[in-house]
C-alpha positions, 0 to 999 in steps of 0.5 A, spaced: 768 066 901 760 065 901 755 070 897 748 069 896 743 074 894 738 074 900 732 078 895 729 075 887 730 079 881 723 082 880 722 084 888 729 088 886 725 091 880 719 093 884 723 097 889 727 101 885 720 102 881 717 105 888 723 109 888 726 111 883 720 118 882 724 121 889 732 118 887 734 116 880 740 112 883 741 105 883 739 102 889 745 101 894 746 095 898 743 094 905 749 092 908 755 096 910 762 097 906 768 095 910 774 099 909 781 096 907 787 097 912 791 100 908 785 107 908 782 106 915 778 112 917 779 117 922 773 115 924 772 111 930 766 107 926 769 106 920 774 102 923 772 094 922 770 090 927 773 084 929 771 077 934 776 074 937 774 068 941 780 065 944 779 062 951 786 063 953 787 069 955 795 071 954 793 070 946 786 073 945 790 079 949 796 079 944 791 078 938 788 084 941 795 089 941 796 087 935 790 088 931 789 093 934 795 097 933 793 096 925 787 100 926 781 095 927 777 095 933 776 090 937 770 085 940 773 080 946 770 073 947 772 067 952 768 061 949 763 060 944 757 062 947 760 069 948 761 069 941 754 066 938 752 073 944 757 078 941 755 076 934 749 076 935 748 084 939 754 086 933 755 082 927 763 085 925 766 084 919 771 079 921 771 072 926 778 069 928 775 063 931 780 058 937 778 052 935 779 048 941 774 051 947 772 049 954 764 048 952 762 049 944 768 048 940 771 052 935 768 047 929 761 048 932 761 056 933 762 056 926 757 052 924 752 057 929 755 062 926 754 060 919 746 061 921 746 069 921 744 071 915 750 076 916 755 071 916 755 071 908 758 077 909 764 075 915 770 070 914 771 067 919 778 065 920 779 059 925 786 059 930 788 051 931 793 046 934 791 042 930 794 040 923 792 035 920 787 033 914 780 031 918 781 038 923 782 042 916 776 039 912 772 040 919 773 047 919 772 048 912 767 044 912 763 047 917 765 054 914 770 057 915 775 061 910 781 060 912 785 058 918 791 060 922 796 054 926 798 056 933 803 057 935 801 064 931 806 067 925 803 074 927 806 077 919 801 072 916 796 072 922 795 080 919 796 079 911 790 073 913 786 078 916 787 084 911 786 080 905 779 077 908 777 083 909 779 085 902 775 080 898 769 081 902 769 088 900 770 086 893 764 081 893 760 087 896 761 091 891 760 085 886 754 085 889 753 092 887 756 092 880 750 085 879 744 090 882 747 095 877 747 090 872 740 088 874 737 097 874 739 097 867 737 091 864 729 092 867 728 099 868 727 105 863 732 109 863 726 115 862 720 114 866 724 110 873 719 104 870 721 097 869 721 096 862 718 091 857 722 086 859 721 087 866 714 087 865 713 081 860 717 076 866 713 079 871 705 078 867 708 071 866 710 069 873 703 073 876 700 069 871 702 063 873 701 065 881 694 066 881 693 060 877 696 056 883 691 062 888 685 062 884 685 069 883 684 075 878 689 077 875 688 084 871 691 088 866 692 096 863 693 097 857 696 105 856 696 110 850 698 117 851 693 120 845 696 124 839 703 123 843 706 123 835 703 129 835 705 132 842 713 131 839 711 134 832 709 140 836 712 141 842 719 138 841 723 130 843 725 134 850 718 136 851 715 130 850 720 126 855 718 130 860 711 129 859 712 121 858 716 122 865 710 126 867 704 121 865 709 115 868 709 118 875 702 119 875 701 111 873 706 109 879 702 113 884 695 110 882 698 104 884 699 102 891 700 095 893 707 092 892 705 086 887 703 091 883 706 093 876 707 099 873 711 099 867 713 102 860 711 097 853 713 102 849 714 108 846 708 112 849 705 106 852 706 103 858 702 097 861 699 096 869 699 089 872 694 088 878 694 081 881 688 080 885 685 085 882 677 084 878 675 087 872 671 093 877 677 094 880 681 095 874 676 099 871 677 103 877 684 104 877 684 106 870 679 111 871 684 114 876 690 115 871 686 118 866 682 122 870 689 125 875 693 125 868 688 131 865 689 134 872 696 135 870 693 139 865 700 139 860 698 143 853 696 140 847 694 145 842 694 140 837 691 134 840 683 133 837 681 131 844 680 137 848 687 143 851 691 137 854 694 131 854 690 126 856 690 118 855 686 111 853 685 105 857 684 098 855 682 093 860 681 085 862 682 081 867 681 073 868 682 068 873 688 065 869 686 057 869 693 054 865 688 048 862 685 052 858 691 057 857 697 055 856 700 063 857 698 070 859 697 071 851 690 071 851 690 077 857 695 081 853 692 081 847 684 082 849 687 089 854 690 091 847 684 089 843 680 093 848 686 100 848 685 099 841 677 099 841 678 106 846 683 110 841 676 108 835 671 110 840 675 117 839 681 116 845 681 119 852 677 113 854 677 107 857 673 101 855 673 094 856 676 087 852 669 083 854 672 076 853 675 074 858 670 077 863 662 074 865 660 081 867 654 084 863 656 088 858 654 095 860 658 095 866 664 094 861 665 101 858 667 108 861 667 114 857 670 120 858 666 126 862 
């Protein structure tokens, strides 16, 4: 059975982070589930589809009759070309493929079927009257999952169809479990944003990508002002609600697919902005600060006013691997800018000047 993961880990994380505010469940498999033959649904749409490619009309009719009686839906094809057309129109759950057909034979047809992305989830059973080692090897080399010899032993056919469908189901369940593990390992449970581990991996990846493209990479570090006091005043359940609301605002303020908001730890968040200049990152950061202010989350013991506020540090650089081997200088610069924002009174956006040539009067955005 062939099993491939068509999406990278970071794509999965980004998809989760962009859907989690509406649905906190793990992402589902993009491929439909295949029912076991022992528990076929009553709906016609629930029954697995088997594509039979066999040039002998009588043999094809007998196979179709047996599998239909077993509860499967059957699609018939009389040659390789018809089989490919039927597969492309609506990929089945399993293909029964005669090895020796006029025109395109079964081995050639199997090789063509393997070019379709869906073939990773479609077992192919080759039906052949050839039992020599060369033919058997050829069948598996072109991608067949198993083979059945002629004359067909019907109980064997039925069991092999059932087993192949069950294996497909198990592989899909494994894929789902792997996605769930990726979700648990890479997404913060409370805020549903990517966690620090995902952030670290993404920052390193974007650092190298921006170095290749010679484009700006911006980073925003964010801290909720006086959050320990907030927790002490209102309790941790209310504090968790505050974290989630702030996370939602941060999430909605970044819209491009490559942007990655994350929970860095505690009350601290971080946002990666590829292909973003310093002025663009300042604009995003200030939008986040003002958006949280507009939530008017009560914080009666804050030194900045009656509501929850943010301090933000911004840095941006065009990565140069020869001058800076890693993304650490960018991370330190953004963190230093955040420290400056907190030291100057909080509820503001500050920018580190060490990695940018923009004039200093452009580098600080105070609260209004």
